[in-house]
PASEBA-1860 file (N, C-alpha, C; in nm, 3 decimals):
! residues 98
1> FQSHEEDD> 0.084/-0.109/0.019/-0.051/-0.004/-0.008/0.095/0.134/0.004 ~ 0.221/0.111/0.088/0.246/0.245/0.127/0.380/0.243/-0.011 ~ 0.409/0.179/-0.086/0.482/0.135/-0.235/0.393/0.246/-0.355 ~ 0.243/0.150/-0.301/0.192/0.219/-0.428/0.149/0.388/-0.370 ~ 0.126/0.448/-0.273/0.122/0.591/-0.256/0.230/0.673/-0.308 ~ 0.372/0.620/-0.219/0.526/0.643/-0.274/0.524/0.648/-0.465 ~ 0.464/0.571/-0.542/0.467/0.527/-0.693/0.370/0.683/-0.758 ~ 0.278/0.690/-0.628/0.150/0.810/-0.712/0.204/0.944/-0.664
9> RKVRRREK> 0.287/0.925/-0.554/0.363/1.061/-0.532/0.468/1.097/-0.648 ~ 0.537/1.026/-0.640/0.659/1.020/-0.772/0.568/1.058/-0.925 ~ 0.427/1.007/-0.944/0.412/1.021/-1.085/0.368/1.187/-1.052 ~ 0.276/1.200/-0.967/0.227/1.344/-0.987/0.363/1.478/-0.921 ~ 0.442/1.430/-0.869/0.585/1.493/-0.875/0.687/1.529/-1.002 ~ 0.649/1.407/-1.083/0.706/1.451/-1.229/0.617/1.487/-1.297 ~ 0.519/1.465/-1.318/0.401/1.549/-1.428/0.419/1.712/-1.340 ~ 0.387/1.716/-1.241/0.429/1.845/-1.223/0.538/1.964/-1.203
17> NRVAAQRS> 0.670/1.904/-1.248/0.780/1.895/-1.280/0.790/1.903/-1.425 ~ 0.715/1.840/-1.504/0.697/1.806/-1.653/0.661/1.961/-1.694 ~ 0.509/1.982/-1.617/0.402/2.108/-1.678/0.540/2.218/-1.620 ~ 0.579/2.243/-1.532/0.663/2.331/-1.434/0.754/2.370/-1.588 ~ 0.841/2.269/-1.627/0.961/2.267/-1.717/0.917/2.296/-1.869 ~ 0.780/2.256/-1.879/0.726/2.297/-2.000/0.662/2.477/-1.985 ~ 0.628/2.524/-1.930/0.591/2.638/-1.875/0.727/2.705/-1.891 ~ 0.844/2.694/-1.832/0.957/2.782/-1.825/0.997/2.797/-1.975
25> RKKQTQKA> 0.996/2.631/-2.033/1.075/2.658/-2.185/0.958/2.738/-2.256 ~ 0.798/2.733/-2.234/0.748/2.875/-2.332/0.774/2.993/-2.278 ~ 0.809/3.026/-2.142/0.847/3.177/-2.128/0.985/3.230/-2.152 ~ 1.063/3.108/-2.206/1.214/3.181/-2.240/1.159/3.157/-2.406 ~ 1.070/3.087/-2.444/1.066/3.075/-2.613/0.996/3.212/-2.631 ~ 0.916/3.248/-2.557/0.831/3.395/-2.565/0.956/3.550/-2.560 ~ 1.006/3.524/-2.435/1.131/3.608/-2.434/1.213/3.621/-2.517 ~ 1.268/3.506/-2.574/1.362/3.491/-2.719/1.279/3.603/-2.840
33> DKLHEEYE> 1.124/3.508/-2.852/1.095/3.605/-2.971/1.075/3.733/-2.936 ~ 1.071/3.783/-2.856/1.024/3.950/-2.790/1.163/4.022/-2.839 ~ 1.273/3.950/-2.765/1.399/4.009/-2.823/1.433/4.005/-2.956 ~ 1.386/3.880/-3.033/1.420/3.900/-3.176/1.326/4.020/-3.248 ~ 1.214/4.008/-3.210/1.142/4.122/-3.239/1.178/4.250/-3.246 ~ 1.218/4.265/-3.107/1.262/4.433/-3.110/1.415/4.437/-3.153 ~ 1.524/4.345/-3.159/1.643/4.367/-3.270/1.584/4.367/-3.373 ~ 1.502/4.286/-3.463/1.445/4.343/-3.614/1.377/4.496/-3.656
41> SLEQENTS> 1.337/4.500/-3.523/1.274/4.690/-3.525/1.378/4.780/-3.486 ~ 1.485/4.724/-3.415/1.596/4.835/-3.416/1.670/4.814/-3.539 ~ 1.700/4.730/-3.605/1.797/4.694/-3.742/1.680/4.780/-3.835 ~ 1.582/4.776/-3.856/1.517/4.874/-3.950/1.506/5.009/-3.925 ~ 1.495/5.043/-3.768/1.528/5.177/-3.773/1.671/5.260/-3.773 ~ 1.761/5.156/-3.767/1.861/5.181/-3.805/1.915/5.168/-3.946 ~ 1.879/5.097/-4.026/1.885/5.125/-4.164/1.802/5.270/-4.238 ~ 1.703/5.284/-4.171/1.653/5.375/-4.201/1.713/5.528/-4.149
49> LKREIGKL> 1.798/5.516/-4.014/1.882/5.601/-3.994/1.982/5.637/-4.068 ~ 2.023/5.518/-4.134/2.149/5.546/-4.230/2.132/5.611/-4.336 ~ 1.959/5.568/-4.389/1.965/5.629/-4.530/1.940/5.784/-4.480 ~ 1.879/5.792/-4.420/1.834/5.950/-4.388/2.006/6.039/-4.371 ~ 2.079/5.968/-4.316/2.197/6.003/-4.288/2.268/6.040/-4.392 ~ 2.282/5.917/-4.528/2.344/5.940/-4.658/2.281/6.080/-4.701 ~ 2.112/6.082/-4.694/2.056/6.213/-4.787/2.128/6.369/-4.728 ~ 2.105/6.313/-4.614/2.171/6.436/-4.555/2.302/6.501/-4.544
57> TDEMKHLS> 2.426/6.437/-4.570/2.548/6.446/-4.627/2.526/6.475/-4.776 ~ 2.460/6.370/-4.845/2.444/6.487/-5.013/2.384/6.580/-5.004 ~ 2.300/6.633/-4.903/2.241/6.760/-4.937/2.358/6.870/-4.863 ~ 2.408/6.840/-4.772/2.504/6.909/-4.729/2.634/6.935/-4.800 ~ 2.687/6.822/-4.883/2.796/6.860/-4.987/2.711/6.931/-5.097 ~ 2.610/6.908/-5.150/2.577/7.008/-5.257/2.533/7.131/-5.183 ~ 2.491/7.180/-5.061/2.494/7.316/-5.017/2.621/7.363/-5.030 ~ 2.698/7.289/-4.978/2.855/7.338/-4.950/2.869/7.427/-5.126
65> EVLKDHEK> 2.906/7.300/-5.178/2.936/7.364/-5.331/2.835/7.479/-5.368 ~ 2.693/7.489/-5.331/2.659/7.594/-5.379/2.694/7.741/-5.326 ~ 2.743/7.700/-5.201/2.819/7.795/-5.102/2.914/7.873/-5.174 ~ 3.038/7.761/-5.172/3.156/7.793/-5.232/3.175/7.866/-5.400 ~ 3.023/7.810/-5.488/3.010/7.918/-5.590/2.964/8.046/-5.596 ~ 2.884/8.064/-5.470/2.824/8.132/-5.477/2.916/8.299/-5.407 ~ 3.025/8.213/-5.311/3.097/8.313/-5.249/3.225/8.385/-5.384 ~ 3.231/8.331/-5.478/3.319/8.302/-5.604/3.259/8.446/-5.654
73> ICPLLHCT> 3.118/8.449/-5.658/3.052/8.611/-5.718/2.984/8.703/-5.634 ~ 2.989/8.677/-5.526/2.915/8.726/-5.421/3.014/8.890/-5.406 ~ 2.926/8.979/-5.415/2.997/9.119/-5.424/3.074/9.110/-5.268 ~ 2.971/9.117/-5.188/2.973/9.159/-5.082/3.142/9.105/-5.035 ~ 3.124/8.996/-5.058/3.276/8.930/-5.008/3.362/8.988/-5.080 ~ 3.347/9.054/-5.182/3.485/9.089/-5.300/3.489/9.221/-5.246 ~ 3.427/9.314/-5.222/3.392/9.450/-5.167/3.461/9.502/-5.046 ~ 3.558/9.600/-5.124/3.707/9.652/-5.006/3.640/9.732/-4.910
81> MNFMTIPR> 3.533/9.788/-4.920/3.435/9.860/-4.810/3.455/9.762/-4.687 ~ 3.416/9.651/-4.710/3.447/9.545/-4.625/3.558/9.555/-4.521 ~ 3.655/9.629/-4.556/3.746/9.585/-4.528/3.811/9.750/-4.414 ~ 3.688/9.845/-4.455/3.706/9.948/-4.379/3.594/9.981/-4.262 ~ 3.644/10.061/-4.161/3.615/10.085/-4.013/3.483/10.165/-3.998 ~ 3.404/10.122/-4.102/3.297/10.259/-4.131/3.157/10.129/-4.060 ~ 3.061/10.185/-4.008/2.934/10.096/-3.928/2.882/10.000/-4.039 ~ 2.915/9.870/-4.025/2.878/9.783/-4.094/2.733/9.760/-4.179
89> PDALASCL> 2.618/9.817/-4.154/2.511/9.839/-4.251/2.573/9.964/-4.369 ~ 2.631/10.080/-4.326/2.674/10.138/-4.473/2.799/10.069/-4.527 ~ 2.866/9.984/-4.489/2.982/9.904/-4.580/2.855/9.809/-4.665 ~ 2.770/9.740/-4.622/2.674/9.675/-4.726/2.582/9.723/-4.835 ~ 2.537/9.813/-4.783/2.464/9.931/-4.878/2.534/9.967/-5.009 ~ 2.716/9.997/-4.911/2.776/10.062/-5.031/2.847/9.986/-5.170 ~ 2.823/9.813/-5.153/2.854/9.704/-5.223/2.743/9.651/-5.298 ~ 2.632/9.684/-5.240/2.531/9.652/-5.287/2.545/9.692/-5.462
97> PR> 2.516/9.629/-5.554/2.467/9.671/-5.713/2.348/9.814/-5.696 ~ 2.335/9.854/-5.773/2.228/10.003/-5.770/2.149/10.008/-5.911
END
């Protein structure tokens, strides 16, 4: 009789342990899935940001070239009045084409 009770307890304990292990595996799998989804999302965001950085870098290069071209022809940068000690608005006004 006692042996039968011990066997029943062992069977119940094994079943309880099996269910607990199954629950633990499921929880770990869900955790891993969540981390993987987060990783994928961050990778997509990273790719998007790199693309945006590339576009902004191209725009900066373009605007730098436009500025250099403008500096070559800008009368305000080449006007000798800019080097005099008169108030700035007057110096700018005297350099502008009329």
